[in-house]
VOPAGU-2260 file (C-alpha; in pm, 1 decimal, decimal comma):
REM VOPAGU-2260
SITE   aa  ch    i         X         Y         Z
SITE  MET   A    0       0,0       0,0       0,0
SITE  ASP   A    1     124,9     348,5     -79,0
SITE  PRO   A    2     273,0     504,5     239,2
SITE  GLY   A    3      78,2     823,3     180,2
SITE  LYS   A    4    -249,8     636,9     150,4
SITE  ALA   A    5    -168,8     427,3     455,7
SITE  LEU   A    6     -94,6     741,3     655,4
SITE  GLY   A    7    -416,5     898,1     532,2
SITE  ALA   A    8    -615,2     588,1     628,6
SITE  SER   A    9    -454,4     583,7     970,6
SITE  ILE   A   10    -536,7     950,0    1023,3
SITE  GLU   A   11    -902,3     882,5     921,8
SITE  ILE   A   12    -921,3     592,4    1166,5
SITE  ILE   A   13    -772,8     807,0    1445,2
SITE  LYS   A   14   -1012,1    1088,4    1354,9
SITE  MET   A   15   -1306,3     848,9    1355,0
SITE  LEU   A   16   -1206,7     709,7    1695,0
SITE  TYR   A   17   -1161,5    1061,7    1828,1
SITE  GLU   A   18   -1508,1    1160,5    1698,6
SITE  THR   A   19   -1648,1     847,1    1860,3
SITE  ALA   A   20   -1489,2     950,2    2189,9
SITE  GLU   A   21   -1647,4    1293,5    2153,1
SITE  THR   A   22   -1975,1    1124,3    2067,4
SITE  TYR   A   23   -1976,7     941,8    2397,8
SITE  GLN   A   24   -1883,8    1256,8    2581,5
SITE  LYS   A   25   -2190,6    1414,4    2421,3
SITE  LEU   A   26   -2399,3    1109,9    2515,4
SITE  GLU   A   27   -2290,6    1141,9    2875,7
SITE  ARG   A   28   -2378,2    1512,0    2876,3
SITE  LEU   A   29   -2715,8    1438,8    2713,7
SITE  ASN   A   30   -2780,1    1168,3    2969,5
SITE  SER   A   31   -2705,3    1414,7    3247,8
SITE  THR   A   32   -2942,1    1666,3    3087,7
SITE  ILE   A   33   -3220,8    1409,6    3061,9
SITE  LEU   A   34   -3173,7    1302,0    3423,0
SITE  ASN   A   35   -3200,3    1665,2    3531,7
SITE  GLU   A   36   -3520,4    1707,0    3328,8
SITE  ILE   A   37   -3670,2    1393,3    3483,7
SITE  ALA   A   38   -3574,7    1519,8    3828,7
SITE  LEU   A   39   -3760,8    1842,8    3747,1
SITE  LEU   A   40   -4062,9    1644,3    3629,5
SITE  ILE   A   41   -4070,1    1448,7    3954,6
SITE  THR   A   42   -4067,1    1775,2    4155,2
SITE  LEU   A   43   -4378,9    1880,2    3960,7
SITE  GLN   A   44   -4581,4    1581,7    4084,5
SITE  ASP   A   45   -4766,4    1776,2    4353,5
SITE  GLN   A   46   -4858,3    2050,9    4109,2
SITE  ILE   A   47   -4979,4    1796,0    3854,9
SITE  LYS   A   48   -5186,2    1615,5    4117,8
SITE  ASN   A   49   -5339,2    1942,0    4234,1
SITE  CYS   A   50   -5420,5    2046,5    3879,1
SITE  ARG   A   51   -5581,7    1711,1    3808,2
SITE  ARG   A   52   -5770,3    1725,9    4138,1
SITE  MET   A   53   -5932,2    2057,2    4053,4
SITE  GLU   A   54   -6005,3    1996,0    3687,4
SITE  ASN   A   55   -5991,4    1724,4    3426,4
SITE  ASN   A   56   -5717,9    1888,8    3219,5
SITE  ILE   A   57   -5646,7    1681,2    2911,1
SITE  ILE   A   58   -5355,7    1909,2    2812,8
SITE  VAL   A   59   -5159,4    1796,4    3117,9
SITE  ASP   A   60   -5230,4    1433,4    3029,6
SITE  ASN   A   61   -5113,2    1486,9    2674,1
SITE  TYR   A   62   -4787,1    1639,7    2790,6
SITE  LEU   A   63   -4720,4    1339,9    3015,7
SITE  ILE   A   64   -4798,9    1095,4    2737,1
SITE  ASP   A   65   -4572,8    1283,0    2492,0
SITE  ILE   A   66   -4287,8    1297,5    2744,2
SITE  ASN   A   67   -4319,7     926,0    2807,1
SITE  TYR   A   68   -4315,9     854,6    2431,5
SITE  LYS   A   69   -4006,1    1070,3    2378,6
SITE  LEU   A   70   -3824,3     897,5    2663,8
SITE  GLU   A   71   -3899,4     557,6    2513,3
SITE  LYS   A   72   -3757,0     683,5    2183,9
SITE  PHE   A   73   -3454,6     825,6    2366,6
SITE  GLN   A   74   -3383,6     489,0    2527,4
SITE  LYS   A   75   -3417,4     308,4    2195,1
SITE  LEU   A   76   -3168,6     543,1    2028,0
SITE  ILE   A   77   -2920,9     498,7    2314,1
SITE  VAL   A   78   -2935,4     119,6    2272,7
SITE  GLU   A   79   -2895,9     144,0    1894,1
SITE  ALA   A   80   -2600,7     380,5    1933,0
SITE  GLN   A   81   -2435,7     135,2    2171,4
SITE  GLU   A   82   -2479,5    -159,0    1936,2
SITE  GLY   A   83   -2401,6      19,3    1607,3
SITE  ASN   A   84   -2074,0      92,1    1428,7
SITE  PHE   A   85   -1874,5     411,5    1466,1
SITE  PHE   A   86   -2063,9     599,2    1197,9
SITE  LYS   A   87   -2400,8     491,3    1335,0
SITE  LYS   A   88   -2296,9     613,8    1677,5
SITE  ILE   A   89   -2219,9     959,5    1541,6
SITE  VAL   A   90   -2548,4     977,0    1347,4
SITE  HIS   A   91   -2749,8     857,5    1649,0
SITE  THR   A   92   -2586,0    1116,3    1871,8
SITE  LYS   A   93   -2742,5    1388,8    1657,8
SITE  LYS   A   94   -3083,0    1218,7    1683,3
SITE  ILE   A   95   -3042,9    1174,8    2058,0
SITE  LYS   A   96   -2951,1    1541,3    2097,9
SITE  LYS   A   97   -3261,9    1640,2    1903,5
SITE  ILE   A   98   -3501,1    1423,9    2107,2
SITE  ALA   A   99   -3337,9    1532,2    2434,1
SITE  SER   A  100   -3412,0    1891,4    2335,3
SITE  GLU   A  101   -3774,4    1796,1    2257,1
SITE  ILE   A  102   -3813,3    1633,4    2599,9
SITE  ALA   A  103   -3669,9    1941,6    2770,7
SITE  ASN   A  104   -3910,6    2167,2    2578,2
SITE  LEU   A  105   -4211,2    1950,2    2666,7
SITE  ILE   A  106   -4125,8    1957,8    3036,8
SITE  LYS   A  107   -4067,3    2334,8    3015,6
SITE  LYS   A  108   -4412,5    2385,2    2857,5
SITE  LEU   A  109   -4573,1    2156,8    3114,4
SITE  LYS   A  110   -4415,7    2354,5    3399,1
SITE  PHE   A  111   -4530,8    2681,9    3239,7
SITE  LEU   A  112   -4889,6    2550,7    3217,6
SITE  LEU   A  113   -4883,7    2427,6    3577,1
SITE  ASP   A  114   -4748,6    2761,2    3700,8
SITE  ILE   A  115   -5031,7    2944,7    3524,7
SITE  LYS   A  116   -5288,5    2707,6    3676,0
SITE  ARG   A  117   -5135,2    2756,1    4020,2
SITE  GLU   A  118   -5148,0    3135,8    3989,9
SITE  MET   A  119   -5511,4    3119,5    3875,3
SITE  LEU   A  120   -5596,7    2900,3    4170,7
SITE  GLN   A  121   -5413,4    3129,1    4413,8
SITE  SER   A  122   -5599,5    3433,8    4283,8
SITE  SER   A  123   -5938,0    3265,1    4317,7
SITE  LYS   A  124   -5888,3    3106,3    4660,2
SITE  LEU   A  125   -6154,4    3149,3    4925,1
SITE  ASP   A  126   -6163,3    3003,6    5270,3
SITE  VAL   A  127   -6439,8    2743,5    5286,5
SITE  ALA   A  128   -6487,7    2841,2    5651,3
SITE  ASN   A  129   -6670,6    3144,7    5513,0
SITE  ILE   A  130   -6896,2    2926,6    5297,1
SITE  ILE   A  131   -6969,3    2601,4    5485,4
SITE  ASN   A  132   -7144,1    2669,7    5815,8
SITE  ASP   A  133   -7179,3    2322,0    5966,3
SITE  PRO   A  134   -6853,5    2240,0    6157,5
SITE  GLU   A  135   -6869,7    1868,0    6076,3
SITE  ALA   A  136   -6933,2    1934,8    5707,1
SITE  ARG   A  137   -6652,9    2190,8    5698,5
SITE  LYS   A  138   -6410,8    1942,0    5857,7
SITE  PHE   A  139   -6508,4    1679,0    5598,6
SITE  TRP   A  140   -6435,6    1923,0    5315,2
SITE  GLU   A  141   -6107,4    2049,2    5460,7
SITE  ASP   A  142   -5978,0    1700,1    5543,2
SITE  ASN   A  143   -6049,3    1567,7    5195,7
SITE  PHE   A  144   -6003,8    1866,9    4966,0
SITE  GLY   A  145   -5828,9    2144,4    5158,8
SITE  SER   A  146   -5970,6    2462,9    5309,2
SITE  GLU   A  147   -5864,7    2678,4    5015,4
SITE  HIS   A  148   -6035,2    2472,5    4741,9
SITE  THR   A  149   -6390,7    2586,7    4675,8
SITE  TYR   A  150   -6473,1    2341,7    4397,6
SITE  ILE   A  151   -6388,9    1979,2    4337,0
SITE  GLN   A  152   -6446,5    1714,6    4070,6
SITE  VAL   A  153   -6775,4    1528,6    4114,1
SITE  ASN   A  154   -6612,4    1184,3    4116,6
SITE  LEU   A  155   -6355,2    1293,1    4372,2
SITE  PHE   A  156   -6623,4    1440,7    4596,6
SITE  PHE   A  157   -6833,1    1125,6    4593,7
SITE  SER   A  158   -6529,1     901,1    4631,6
SITE  ALA   A  159   -6465,7    1085,1    4959,4
SITE  ILE   A  160   -6832,7    1040,1    5055,9
SITE  ARG   A  161   -6805,1     670,1    4976,2
SITE  MET   A  162   -6485,0     629,0    5175,2
SITE  ASN   A  163   -6633,6     798,6    5482,9
SITE  THR   A  164   -6977,3     632,4    5483,9
SITE  GLY   A  165   -7141,6     294,9    5446,7
SITE  LEU   A  166   -7359,7     400,8    5153,2
SITE  LEU   A  167   -7436,8     156,7    4873,8
SITE  SER   A  168   -7318,9     232,2    4521,1
SITE  ASN   A  169   -7671,6     302,8    4393,2
SITE  GLU   A  170   -7720,5     545,7    4683,9
SITE  ILE   A  171   -7402,6     728,7    4582,6
SITE  ASP   A  172   -7527,7     748,0    4223,2
SITE  PHE   A  173   -7858,5     881,9    4350,0
SITE  LEU   A  174   -7692,1    1154,3    4560,2
SITE  LYS   A  175   -7500,1    1270,0    4252,7
SITE  LYS   A  176   -7830,5    1344,3    4079,4
SITE  VAL   A  177   -7967,1    1536,0    4377,6
SITE  ILE   A  178   -7661,6    1740,3    4477,9
SITE  ASN   A  179   -7514,7    1812,4    4136,5
SITE  ASP   A  180   -7823,7    1998,9    4015,9
SITE  ASP   A  181   -7656,7    2161,4    3717,8
SITE  ASP   A  182   -7508,5    1828,1    3605,4
SITE  ASP   A  183   -7159,3    1970,7    3549,5
SITE  LYS   A  184   -6824,4    1811,5    3642,4
SITE  TYR   A  185   -6781,1    1989,3    3975,3
SITE  ILE   A  186   -6923,7    2018,1    4323,5
SITE  THR   A  187   -6864,9    2362,9    4469,1
SITE  ALA   A  188   -6855,2    2452,9    4837,8
SITE  PHE   A  189   -7164,2    2666,3    4767,4
SITE  GLU   A  190   -7354,9    2366,2    4626,4
SITE  PHE   A  191   -7242,4    2163,8    4926,5
SITE  GLN   A  192   -7376,6    2427,6    5165,9
SITE  GLU   A  193   -7702,3    2456,7    4971,5
SITE  TRP   A  194   -7751,2    2081,2    5006,2
SITE  LEU   A  195   -7706,5    2116,7    5382,6
SITE  ASP   A  196   -7948,5    2412,2    5393,0
SITE  PHE   A  197   -8223,8    2205,7    5233,0
SITE  PHE   A  198   -8166,6    1859,9    5381,0
SITE  GLY   A  199   -8001,6    1903,2    5721,0
SITE  ASP   A  200   -7674,2    1886,0    5912,5
SITE  PHE   A  201   -7387,4    1676,7    5775,9
SITE  SER   A  202   -7449,6    1407,0    6037,2
SITE  VAL   A  203   -7792,8    1334,3    5886,9
SITE  VAL   A  204   -7799,4    1495,7    5542,2
SITE  MET   A  205   -7715,7    1185,5    5335,4
SITE  ARG   A  206   -7968,5     963,4    5505,9
SITE  ARG   A  207   -8238,1    1232,7    5502,0
SITE  THR   A  208   -8182,3    1300,6    5132,6
SITE  ILE   A  209   -8211,1     932,5    5046,4
SITE  GLU   A  210   -8514,0     877,5    5269,6
SITE  SER   A  211   -8676,0    1190,2    5124,6
SITE  LEU   A  212   -8635,2    1139,4    4751,3
SITE  PHE   A  213   -8514,7     787,5    4669,3
SITE  ASP   A  214   -8776,2     571,5    4497,1
SITE  PRO   A  215   -8694,1     205,3    4576,8
SITE  ASN   A  216   -8920,0      91,3    4293,8
SITE  THR   A  217   -8709,2     262,2    4027,1
SITE  LEU   A  218   -8383,7     336,0    4216,9
SITE  GLU   A  219   -8424,6     693,2    4088,7
SITE  VAL   A  220   -8533,1    1029,6    4226,9
SITE  VAL   A  221   -8909,3    1034,4    4297,5
SITE  ASP   A  222   -9107,1    1174,6    4005,6
SITE  TRP   A  223   -9271,1    1452,9    4209,2
SITE  TYR   A  224   -8939,3    1622,6    4292,0
SITE  HIS   A  225   -8818,7    1868,3    4029,7
SITE  LYS   A  226   -8515,7    2050,1    4174,0
SITE  ASN   A  227   -8487,9    2407,9    4049,9
SITE  ILE   A  228   -8761,6    2458,0    3791,9
SITE  SER   A  229   -8918,4    2784,2    3685,1
SITE  LYS   A  230   -9276,9    2877,2    3772,3
SITE  SER   A  231   -9369,6    2859,5    3404,1
SITE  LEU   A  232   -9318,3    2481,0    3405,7
SITE  VAL   A  233   -9527,3    2412,2    3714,8
SITE  ASN   A  234   -9865,2    2419,7    3539,1
SITE  ALA   A  235   -9748,9    2176,2    3268,7
SITE  LEU   A  236   -9609,0    1932,9    3526,9
SITE  LEU   A  237   -9927,9    1936,2    3733,6
SITE  LYS   A  238  -10118,7    1797,9    3436,0
SITE  SER   A  239   -9948,1    1463,8    3498,2
SITE  HIS   A  240   -9869,0    1487,6    3872,8
SITE  ILE   A  241  -10088,4    1511,4    4182,5
SITE  PHE   A  242   -9835,6    1753,8    4327,7
SITE  ILE   A  243   -9473,1    1854,7    4283,2
SITE  ILE   A  244   -9209,3    1965,0    4531,3
SITE  ARG   A  245   -8938,3    2205,9    4423,0
SITE  LYS   A  246   -8673,2    2423,5    4582,1
SITE  HIS   A  247   -8757,1    2782,9    4660,9
SITE  THR   A  248   -8542,2    2995,9    4432,4
SITE  ASN   A  249   -8491,6    3279,8    4683,3
SITE  GLN   A  250   -8506,1    3126,8    5031,4
SITE  LYS   A  251   -8251,6    2881,3    5169,0
SITE  GLY   A  252   -8389,5    2557,3    5305,0
SITE  VAL   A  253   -8744,4    2619,6    5184,0
SITE  PHE   A  254   -8931,6    2380,8    4954,1
SITE  ILE   A  255   -9247,5    2471,6    4765,8
SITE  VAL   A  256   -9533,6    2223,4    4723,7
SITE  ASN   A  257   -9757,0    2294,1    4423,5
SITE  PHE   A  258  -10087,8    2124,0    4346,5
SITE  LEU   A  259  -10391,9    2203,5    4132,7
SITE  ASP   A  260  -10680,3    2388,0    4295,5
SITE  GLY   A  261  -10933,8    2383,6    4015,8
SITE  ALA   A  262  -10788,0    2618,3    3756,6
SITE  ASP   A  263  -10548,8    2768,9    4010,0
SITE  ILE   A  264  -10223,7    2642,3    4153,3
SITE  GLY   A  265  -10212,4    2579,3    4526,9
SITE  THR   A  266   -9892,5    2639,9    4722,7
SITE  LEU   A  267   -9752,9    2520,7    5053,9
SITE  TYR   A  268   -9415,1    2603,4    5204,2
SITE  ILE   A  269   -9192,3    2343,5    5370,0
SITE  ARG   A  270   -8897,8    2469,8    5572,6
SITE  ASN   A  271   -8602,2    2263,7    5692,8
SITE  ILE   A  272   -8570,9    2349,6    6064,2
SITE  ASN   A  273   -8348,2    2156,1    6304,7
SITE  ASN   A  274   -8341,2    1854,9    6071,2
SITE  GLU   A  275   -8719,8    1840,9    6038,5
SITE  PHE   A  276   -8938,4    1939,9    5745,1
SITE  VAL   A  277   -9198,5    2179,5    5882,8
SITE  VAL   A  278   -9513,6    2267,7    5688,5
SITE  GLU   A  279   -9567,9    2640,4    5740,5
SITE  ARG   A  280   -9897,2    2826,1    5759,8
SITE  VAL   A  281   -9889,1    3168,0    5600,5
SITE  SER   A  282  -10144,9    3448,1    5612,6
SITE  SER   A  283  -10215,6    3453,5    5238,9
SITE  MET   A  284  -10341,4    3093,7    5207,0
SITE  SER   A  285  -10634,5    3016,1    4976,3
SITE  PRO   A  286  -10922,9    2800,0    5104,5
SITE  ALA   A  287  -10784,5    2496,7    4919,6
SITE  GLU   A  288  -10439,8    2551,3    5068,8
SITE  ILE   A  289  -10585,3    2586,4    5419,3
SITE  LYS   A  290  -10784,9    2266,8    5367,9
SITE  VAL   A  291  -10478,1    2064,7    5266,6
SITE  TYR   A  292  -10278,3    2216,0    5551,0
SITE  GLU   A  293  -10539,6    2133,7    5813,5
SITE  MET   A  294  -10587,5    1777,8    5683,0
SITE  LEU   A  295  -10223,2    1700,4    5752,3
SITE  ASP   A  296  -10235,0    1509,0    6079,1
SITE  GLN   A  297   -9884,2    1634,7    6157,2
SITE  LYS   A  298   -9693,3    1945,1    6054,1
SITE  LYS   A  299   -9339,7    1813,2    6103,6
SITE  PHE   A  300   -9188,9    1524,9    5904,9
SITE  PRO   A  301   -8852,6    1347,6    5929,4
SITE  ASN   A  302   -8829,2    1328,2    5549,2
SITE  LEU   A  303   -9007,7    1447,0    5235,4
SITE  MET   A  304   -9118,0    1095,7    5140,4
SITE  GLU   A  305   -9354,4    1069,9    5436,6
SITE  LEU   A  306   -9485,3    1416,4    5360,7
SITE  GLY   A  307   -9525,9    1331,1    4991,3
SITE  ASN   A  308   -9718,2    1010,8    5058,6
SITE  ARG   A  309   -9947,7    1198,4    5297,0
SITE  LEU   A  310  -10006,6    1485,8    5054,5
SITE  GLY   A  311  -10095,0    1244,0    4773,2
SITE  LYS   A  312  -10365,2    1079,6    4982,9
SITE  ILE   A  313  -10510,6    1419,1    5081,6
SITE  ILE   A  314  -10502,7    1598,7    4745,1
SITE  ASN   A  315  -10618,8    1310,0    4524,7
SITE  PRO   A  316  -10668,3     982,8    4715,6
SITE  ASN   A  317  -10793,4     801,0    4403,7
SITE  GLU   A  318  -10470,6     850,7    4210,8
SITE  ALA   A  319  -10217,1     865,8    4493,0
SITE  LYS   A  320   -9947,2     600,8    4487,7
SITE  TYR   A  321   -9765,3     488,8    4799,1
SITE  ILE   A  322   -9387,0     474,1    4782,0
SITE  PRO   A  323   -9247,6     237,8    5046,7
SITE  ASN   A  324   -8978,1     334,3    5290,6
SITE  TRP   A  325   -8635,3     271,6    5139,6
SITE  GLU   A  326   -8502,1     113,4    5458,4
SITE  GLU   A  327   -8753,9    -167,6    5412,3
SITE  ASN   A  328   -8586,1    -259,3    5081,3
SITE  ARG   A  329   -8226,5    -155,5    5139,0
SITE  SER   A  330   -8116,8    -473,6    5314,5
SITE  LYS   A  331   -8247,5    -686,9    5025,2
SITE  LEU   A  332   -8012,5    -532,2    4769,1
SITE  LYS   A  333   -7658,5    -658,0    4725,1
SITE  ASP   A  334   -7393,7    -397,9    4654,9
SITE  GLU   A  335   -7133,5    -525,0    4409,5
SITE  ASP   A  336   -6876,1    -260,6    4493,6
SITE  LEU   A  337   -6829,5    -195,7    4864,2
SITE  SER   A  338   -6448,9    -182,9    4874,1
SITE  PRO   A  339   -6300,7     131,9    5030,6
SITE  PHE   A  340   -6208,1     389,8    4771,3
SITE  ASP   A  341   -5946,3     650,9    4858,2
SITE  PRO   A  342   -5992,6     960,7    4637,9
SITE  LEU   A  343   -5627,5    1058,3    4666,2
SITE  ASN   A  344   -5522,3     712,6    4550,7
SITE  SER   A  345   -5765,6     750,5    4263,3
SITE  ILE   A  346   -5588,7    1065,8    4151,6
SITE  LYS   A  347   -5251,9     901,2    4209,7
SITE  SER   A  348   -5339,9     602,0    3993,1
SITE  ILE   A  349   -5440,5     829,7    3705,8
SITE  PHE   A  350   -5128,2    1039,4    3741,7
SITE  GLU   A  351   -4872,2     772,4    3827,3
SITE  ALA   A  352   -4927,4     565,0    3513,0
SITE  PRO   A  353   -4717,7     787,5    3284,7
SITE  VAL   A  354   -4479,7     896,8    3561,1
SITE  ASP   A  355   -4403,2     538,6    3664,0
SITE  ALA   A  356   -4311,8     470,0    3303,6
SITE  ILE   A  357   -4086,3     776,1    3303,4
SITE  LYS   A  358   -3916,6     657,0    3622,4
SITE  GLN   A  359   -3859,4     320,3    3457,6
SITE  GLU   A  360   -3708,5     494,0    3155,4
SITE  PHE   A  361   -3486,5     688,1    3396,6
SITE  SER   A  362   -3352,9     360,0    3534,9
SITE  ASN   A  363   -3311,8     204,0    3190,1
SITE  ILE   A  364   -3126,7     503,3    3048,4
SITE  LYS   A  365   -2895,1     521,6    3347,0
SITE  ASN   A  366   -2808,8     153,4    3322,1
SITE  THR   A  367   -2757,1     172,2    2946,3
SITE  ILE   A  368   -2520,0     467,3    2972,5
SITE  SER   A  369   -2322,8     339,2    3270,4
SITE  GLU   A  370   -2281,5     -18,3    3145,1
SITE  GLY   A  371   -2291,4     -11,2    2764,8
SITE  VAL   A  372   -2166,7     333,3    2670,7
SITE  GLY   A  373   -1922,7     349,4    2960,7
SITE  SER   A  374   -1741,0      32,6    2857,2
SITE  ILE   A  375   -1686,9     152,7    2499,2
SITE  TRP   A  376   -1574,9     494,2    2623,9
SITE  ASN   A  377   -1309,4     325,0    2835,4
SITE  ASN   A  378   -1173,4     149,3    2523,5
SITE  VAL   A  379   -1100,7     481,1    2355,4
SITE  GLY   A  380    -972,3     649,0    2670,5
SITE  CYS   A  381    -638,9     732,3    2505,2
SITE  PHE   A  382    -811,5     987,5    2290,8
SITE  ARG   A  383    -961,1    1181,7    2579,1
SITE  LYS   A  384    -846,5    1538,5    2612,4
């Protein structure tokens, strides 16, 4: 072989080995960068949990999924670089650098989003002590959701109810329909307090709500209860109902009973006082209203179901239907899902799925670099600067 060509080939080999050594220096630096980014991600866990607790934010989920995907790709490239030839190692280093930058950018954007969410939450914080009056109810809220959080996801709220009570699953489902009147994804501290205003102290409110409105024949809310409806709908409903009971729109803890009085609509007022439903007599009663009021053999009822059954028999005894007491049927039903359910663990399980994968990638990357890349780097140690 020509000496000049041999020298040139030797120089190319030395250059290639030197570039390979630099490649592994870059890989080590990239590995360090990735480990730092993962460490940052782990420090964001509390913020992510809090964000997911307060709202079902799909953007946060997407960031976690993308980060996990990029880390899997990062690990794959590291392995291929370890197993490939010198040229492949150099090419893969460029790819690894690119994906490491993408991971860093994703985590940076995720942190930016979480910081914005945190600032929004801080600016909107209220102390639930100023909203929830009942001490036991306030303690329940603060223990499960924190005193500064004034709204919570519906599923989280009822998971906490489930964990702290012996209610059956169909009773929990029923309470969702009663408490979450607007059928959105959240229970606010104001809705919680309104529920207490209408149905009693926290020590009795769940049982009183179920005993008042739960129809054991259908496992649904009784058909004569219509939450927050406008006066314009009352007349239409009374065409198919003996009476209806609805919430008073302006007075806390007051229900309105409406029934037909010929062409007119009769009205009675039921007030929740000391965990009893009290039928009130007012000065502006019509003759039909006075008649119904006086025919009630009692003016205080432990629940609305007893009152409703009694009103049906008085207003229209021929069409009235008797709804049995739920407690008579409750013991006959078998609940298929009575295991304790910790709401915080529920959040954790949703959140930890991608993060656990990231932690696994962290371990895999570290092992790959320290064992595979490190051994090759030692073989070209003579070219280190």
